[in-house]
NUKOL-645991 format. One record per residue (C-alpha): x negated, y, z negated; residue number from 1. Coordinates in steps of 0.2 Angstrom, whole numbers. Layout:
N
X  Y  Z  NUM .
...
REM end
This chain:
437
0  0  0  1 .
-15  12  -4  2 .
-21  9  14  3 .
-5  15  22  4 .
0  28  9  5 .
-17  37  9  6 .
-16  42  28  7 .
2  48  27  8 .
-3  66  23  9 .
-13  67  39  10 .
3  66  49  11 .
7  84  43  12 .
-11  90  45  13 .
-12  84  63  14 .
5  90  68  15 .
2  107  61  16 .
-16  108  69  17 .
-10  101  86  18 .
5  113  88  19 .
-5  128  84  20 .
-20  122  95  21 .
-9  117  110  22 .
5  130  109  23 .
0  145  98  24 .
-11  154  111  25 .
2  152  125  26 .
17  156  114  27 .
10  172  108  28 .
3  177  125  29 .
16  171  138  30 .
32  171  126  31 .
29  185  113  32 .
19  196  124  33 .
2  198  115  34 .
-13  201  126  35 .
-25  186  127  36 .
-39  195  120  37 .
-30  201  104  38 .
-22  184  102  39 .
-39  175  103  40 .
-46  188  91  41 .
-32  185  78  42 .
-34  166  79  43 .
-53  167  78  44 .
-53  178  63  45 .
-40  167  54  46 .
-51  152  57  47 .
-66  161  50  48 .
-57  163  34  49 .
-51  145  34  50 .
-69  139  37  51 .
-76  149  23  52 .
-62  143  11  53 .
-66  125  14  54 .
-82  123  3  55 .
-73  133  -10  56 .
-59  121  -10  57 .
-70  106  -10  58 .
-80  113  -25  59 .
-63  117  -34  60 .
-56  99  -32  61 .
-73  91  -37  62 .
-72  100  -53  63 .
-53  98  -57  64 .
-48  87  -71  65 .
-29  86  -71  66 .
-17  72  -77  67 .
-13  66  -59  68 .
-31  67  -54  69 .
-42  80  -45  70 .
-37  77  -27  71 .
-18  72  -27  72 .
-10  87  -35  73 .
-18  98  -22  74 .
-12  87  -8  75 .
6  89  -15  76 .
6  108  -18  77 .
-3  111  -1  78 .
9  101  9  79 .
24  112  2  80 .
14  128  6  81 .
9  122  23  82 .
27  118  28  83 .
32  136  23  84 .
18  144  33  85 .
21  133  48  86 .
39  139  49  87 .
34  157  46  88 .
20  157  60  89 .
33  153  74  90 .
46  166  69  91 .
37  182  75  92 .
46  199  74  93 .
55  206  89  94 .
44  221  94  95 .
34  227  108  96 .
20  234  97  97 .
4  225  101  98 .
-3  230  84  99 .
12  224  75  100 .
12  207  84  101 .
-7  205  81  102 .
-5  209  62  103 .
9  196  61  104 .
-1  183  70  105 .
-17  186  59  106 .
-8  186  42  107 .
4  171  46  108 .
-11  161  53  109 .
-22  165  38  110 .
-8  159  27  111 .
-6  142  37  112 .
-25  139  37  113 .
-26  142  18  114 .
-12  130  15  115 .
-20  117  26  116 .
-37  119  17  117 .
-28  116  0  118 .
-22  99  6  119 .
-34  93  19  120 .
-51  95  10  121 .
-45  85  -6  122 .
-37  73  5  123 .
-53  69  15  124 .
-63  68  -1  125 .
-51  56  -9  126 .
-56  42  3  127 .
-74  41  -4  128 .
-66  38  -21  129 .
-53  25  -17  130 .
-66  12  -13  131 .
-85  10  -12  132 .
-84  -2  2  133 .
-91  5  19  134 .
-80  -6  29  135 .
-64  -2  19  136 .
-68  16  20  137 .
-68  14  39  138 .
-51  5  38  139 .
-44  20  27  140 .
-50  32  40  141 .
-42  21  53  142 .
-25  22  44  143 .
-28  40  42  144 .
-30  43  60  145 .
-15  32  64  146 .
-4  43  54  147 .
-12  58  61  148 .
-8  53  78  149 .
10  51  74  150 .
9  69  69  151 .
0  73  85  152 .
14  65  95  153 .
27  75  85  154 .
17  91  87  155 .
15  88  106  156 .
33  82  110  157 .
44  91  99  158 .
40  109  106  159 .
42  101  124  160 .
59  94  120  161 .
66  110  113  162 .
58  120  127  163 .
68  109  139  164 .
84  113  129  165 .
84  132  128  166 .
74  149  127  167 .
56  148  121  168 .
58  159  106  169 .
71  148  98  170 .
63  132  105  171 .
47  135  96  172 .
56  140  80  173 .
66  124  79  174 .
51  113  83  175 .
41  122  69  176 .
55  118  56  177 .
56  100  61  178 .
37  99  59  179 .
38  107  42  180 .
49  92  36  181 .
36  80  43  182 .
22  89  33  183 .
32  88  17  184 .
36  70  20  185 .
18  65  23  186 .
12  74  7  187 .
25  65  -4  188 .
20  48  3  189 .
2  50  -1  190 .
5  58  -18  191 .
16  43  -24  192 .
7  29  -16  193 .
-11  32  -21  194 .
-20  32  -38  195 .
-37  40  -41  196 .
-49  30  -51  197 .
-56  36  -67  198 .
-68  50  -64  199 .
-86  45  -65  200 .
-98  55  -76  201 .
-104  70  -67  202 .
-122  74  -70  203 .
-119  91  -61  204 .
-127  108  -63  205 .
-112  116  -56  206 .
-111  133  -48  207 .
-122  139  -34  208 .
-134  125  -35  209 .
-121  113  -28  210 .
-116  125  -14  211 .
-134  126  -8  212 .
-138  108  -10  213 .
-125  102  3  214 .
-130  112  19  215 .
-148  110  15  216 .
-146  91  15  217 .
-158  84  29  218 .
-147  70  33  219 .
-131  80  34  220 .
-137  94  45  221 .
-139  85  61  222 .
-122  77  59  223 .
-114  94  55  224 .
-122  102  70  225 .
-116  88  81  226 .
-98  90  74  227 .
-98  108  77  228 .
-103  107  95  229 .
-91  93  99  230 .
-76  101  91  231 .
-80  117  100  232 .
-76  107  116  233 .
-60  100  107  234 .
-54  117  103  235 .
-56  124  121  236 .
-48  108  128  237 .
-33  110  117  238 .
-31  129  120  239 .
-32  127  139  240 .
-22  111  141  241 .
-5  119  144  242 .
-13  132  156  243 .
-22  118  165  244 .
-7  106  167  245 .
6  119  171  246 .
-4  132  181  247 .
-18  122  189  248 .
-9  106  192  249 .
9  114  194  250 .
16  101  182  251 .
34  102  175  252 .
35  102  156  253 .
41  83  157  254 .
26  78  167  255 .
14  87  155  256 .
23  78  140  257 .
20  61  149  258 .
1  65  151  259 .
-1  71  133  260 .
10  58  126  261 .
0  44  135  262 .
-16  51  128  263 .
-10  51  110  264 .
-2  33  111  265 .
-18  26  119  266 .
-29  36  105  267 .
-18  28  92  268 .
-19  11  99  269 .
-38  12  101  270 .
-41  14  82  271 .
-43  -5  79  272 .
-55  -6  93  273 .
-67  6  85  274 .
-65  -2  68  275 .
-70  -19  76  276 .
-85  -11  85  277 .
-91  -3  69  278 .
-91  -19  60  279 .
-100  -28  75  280 .
-112  -14  79  281 .
-112  -2  64  282 .
-105  16  65  283 .
-120  25  74  284 .
-120  17  91  285 .
-101  16  94  286 .
-99  35  88  287 .
-113  40  100  288 .
-107  31  115  289 .
-89  36  112  290 .
-94  55  113  291 .
-105  53  127  292 .
-92  44  138  293 .
-79  57  133  294 .
-91  70  139  295 .
-95  62  156  296 .
-77  58  160  297 .
-71  76  156  298 .
-85  84  166  299 .
-82  73  182  300 .
-63  72  184  301 .
-53  87  179  302 .
-59  100  192  303 .
-55  88  206  304 .
-37  82  202  305 .
-24  87  216  306 .
-9  98  212  307 .
8  89  207  308 .
0  71  207  309 .
3  63  191  310 .
-7  47  191  311 .
-25  54  191  312 .
-22  64  174  313 .
-13  49  167  314 .
-29  38  171  315 .
-40  51  163  316 .
-28  52  148  317 .
-30  33  145  318 .
-49  34  146  319 .
-50  50  135  320 .
-38  42  122  321 .
-50  27  121  322 .
-66  37  119  323 .
-59  50  107  324 .
-54  36  95  325 .
-72  35  90  326 .
-69  51  79  327 .
-65  40  64  328 .
-83  34  64  329 .
-89  52  61  330 .
-78  54  46  331 .
-83  38  39  332 .
-102  42  41  333 .
-99  57  30  334 .
-94  46  16  335 .
-111  37  19  336 .
-120  54  17  337 .
-110  57  1  338 .
-116  41  -6  339 .
-134  45  -1  340 .
-133  62  -9  341 .
-126  54  -25  342 .
-140  41  -26  343 .
-153  54  -24  344 .
-146  68  -35  345 .
-134  58  -47  346 .
-121  71  -43  347 .
-104  68  -35  348 .
-100  81  -21  349 .
-87  72  -10  350 .
-76  88  -9  351 .
-91  99  -5  352 .
-97  88  9  353 .
-80  87  17  354 .
-77  105  14  355 .
-93  110  23  356 .
-89  98  37  357 .
-72  106  40  358 .
-80  123  38  359 .
-92  119  52  360 .
-79  113  63  361 .
-68  128  61  362 .
-82  140  63  363 .
-86  132  80  364 .
-67  132  84  365 .
-66  150  80  366 .
-80  155  91  367 .
-73  143  105  368 .
-56  151  104  369 .
-63  168  105  370 .
-73  163  120  371 .
-57  155  127  372 .
-47  171  125  373 .
-61  181  134  374 .
-62  168  148  375 .
-43  169  150  376 .
-44  188  151  377 .
-57  186  164  378 .
-48  174  176  379 .
-32  183  174  380 .
-14  180  168  381 .
2  173  176  382 .
2  173  195  383 .
-15  182  196  384 .
-24  168  186  385 .
-38  160  196  386 .
-33  142  194  387 .
-49  135  202  388 .
-59  143  189  389 .
-47  136  176  390 .
-50  118  182  391 .
-69  120  180  392 .
-67  127  163  393 .
-56  113  158  394 .
-68  100  165  395 .
-87  104  164  396 .
-84  119  153  397 .
-77  107  140  398 .
-87  91  144  399 .
-103  100  141  400 .
-100  102  123  401 .
-96  84  121  402 .
-112  79  130  403 .
-123  91  119  404 .
-114  85  104  405 .
-119  67  108  406 .
-137  72  111  407 .
-138  81  94  408 .
-131  66  85  409 .
-146  56  91  410 .
-156  66  78  411 .
-145  59  64  412 .
-159  50  54  413 .
-150  37  43  414 .
-147  20  51  415 .
-133  8  46  416 .
-145  -3  37  417 .
-151  11  27  418 .
-134  16  22  419 .
-129  -1  16  420 .
-145  -2  6  421 .
-141  15  -2  422 .
-123  9  -6  423 .
-129  -7  -15  424 .
-142  3  -26  425 .
-128  15  -30  426 .
-116  2  -35  427 .
-129  -6  -46  428 .
-132  10  -54  429 .
-114  13  -57  430 .
-111  -4  -65  431 .
-126  -1  -76  432 .
-119  16  -82  433 .
-102  8  -85  434 .
-110  -6  -96  435 .
-120  7  -106  436 .
-104  17  -109  437 .
REM end
């Protein structure tokens, strides 16, 4: 039950993140009427705040000692706040003032990102405490991604469904309300089906020393940089997807939903494959090749697809869905680094490590979205948009980030065998500590 219940909160996280990544920029530019440059700036500034708050939230949850644990209460409260913020974000004021719309987007998106931080960072850190087994942690992250992909399907398909039924403003508002219900449901399931273990003794200096120790960790740095580079590509891909399918390929909303839905179904179905591969070959090699193949496929396909032909993007969606499933291995590798750091320092910093990981991803996403806004401004809006340039941005422009990220990941210094040795030593130390107590 813990395996299934742990991942449920990710359903709301993924639904919220996907709907804003996929629809927010297009909603505020094409529907609400905000200029792409101002929209990109507001989103980028909001994500910068979100990124800075992640390590703070990780530190706070590491040092929390509540009756229900140090992670689960934040997951519950954060889910409720996230649901309110999501509904708020897609109910903009009816005004033609660019300044007013910019301010509303900035404030409402900051609120959503803050709520997401409150729940997502403790939720990610919780996996490292539920089990000491590397294989079991990969399974936990697999269930987490399974639930998350259910959220992705909802975040992708619900807006498309409501858009086919009525005006865009009402459609996005209705979709946001239903997704808010999903957020609350996921948070409640995780809260009531998981139990945190008794906190181990923290030999922790606290304060600034912990904040400095994580980003300066030599094992963590290359993984963080690879994460940041790859997720910049993910951010640009998500922001440009609707523009690419509707403008470059001239798809109807139903065709776009078929492609995106296929990608998400295949991604979800590929999770057991990556769990099996990690058990057979370790985590490092499958994670590298998954990212490398995703970059190659993205670079050499999307610029060349013909308009109004559905099957080429469908084939790419199947391949991309398989390759992107390797993402669960990167999250699982972070738990290995957490163990390594605890073995070296004697200090538990699960929340801080996942906080910094999320911070790095969001900083890269902020810069990528600001770049996307500038590029969209450059290639034009509406009928004046250069759709050939759009295809090259969506293809090699995105694929390059995946390829560079894969190259940086080769610098990650710890092998799977070393990780297993560290975990055995750490387990012996914990057993000795418990017997002495």
